[in-house]
N, C-alpha and C positions, 0 to 999 in steps of 0.2 A: 073627236071620234078619230080613232087611228085606222088608216086603210089596211087591208089585208095584204099582206106581202106573200105573193106566190113565187114559190122556188122551182127551178128545173128538176125534172125527175133524176134521183140519184145524183145530186150535186155534191153529197158528202163522200161520195165513192172514189172520183178521180179527180185531181187535181186541176186538170186542163179543162174540165167542165165547168162553164161559169154558173153563176148563181142567177143569172137572168132567165126570165121565164121562156121555155119552148114547149110548143105542144107536143105530148106523147103520141106517138103514131105507130108504136108497135102492135101487132097483133095479139100477143099476150102480155101487154101492158097494163099492169094492175090499176096503177093511176088513171089511166085512160078509160078504164071499165069501170070506174068509180068504186073501188074497193075500199070500205071505211078504214082510216088509219093510215094510207099510203098518200095523204096528202090532199088538199083541196084544189080543185082547177077554176079558172076564173068562170063565173056565170054572171048573169044579169042581175040577180038578186043581191051581189056584193057592192053594187054601185051606190052612190051618194044621193040625196036628194038633189034634185035640179036647184032647188032654192038655196041651197048652201054650197054647192060644188064650185070649187075655186076660191072660196072667201078663206080668210085666216082665220085661225082657231077661235081669235075673239070674235069672230062673228062679221068683222068689217072688211072692206075690198082694199087689196094691197095696190099702191100707186109706185111704180119704179120712177124714180126721181133721179136725173144727172145734173141739175142746176136749180138755184134758188126760184127762178121765174116759174119753173114747173109747179112748185109746191103752193103757189096762189090759185085761189079759188077752192080749195080742198074743203070739204065739210068734216069737222072733226067728230061728228057723230057717225059717218058713213065710212071716212077712210082713215088707212094708216099709211106711212110713207116707207119705203125701202129704198134706200139709197143704193146707187148703182156701183158695183164693184170697182169700175174705172175711174172712179171720182177721188181725188187727190184730198189731202187733209185741209187745204186753205178752203176749197169749196164746200168740202164736207161740214166744216165749223160754220160756214155761211147757210147752209141749208138747215142744219141744226136750229140755228138762231131764228130762222125764218118760221120753222115749225112751231118753236116756243111761242112766237108772237101770235101765229094763227091757233095754237093750243092743239095741233095736231100731234099724235105721237109716232115717234120715229122708231122703227125696229131694230136696225142695226146702226145706232147712232155711234156705239164705241165708246172706249173710256178715253178721253182726251182732255188736255186743259185748253180752254178756249183763248187764254191770254198769250 
């Protein structure tokens, strides 16, 4: 389920206006008034269920791993591994090997030779 992306009012008119959300505060602002077709505003109803909030789209909990010892004790039915971005190739290979032993899926294993 993709989350709704809310954009700033009139983000397409001026280059300097960022696309990040800002609450419209003008007294004649159509988006603030809730006019149909002027774009949606964040509301409580757009939130995800508490039971699935923060989970990977596969329905499993992501665990950030930076060394092979952190991969120990993970359950393949509940967890998936995401390798930290600061991990080098040598340690990344060790983490992928450890994950294969445990049967845990690695989300960002990358394409590299283990030899």
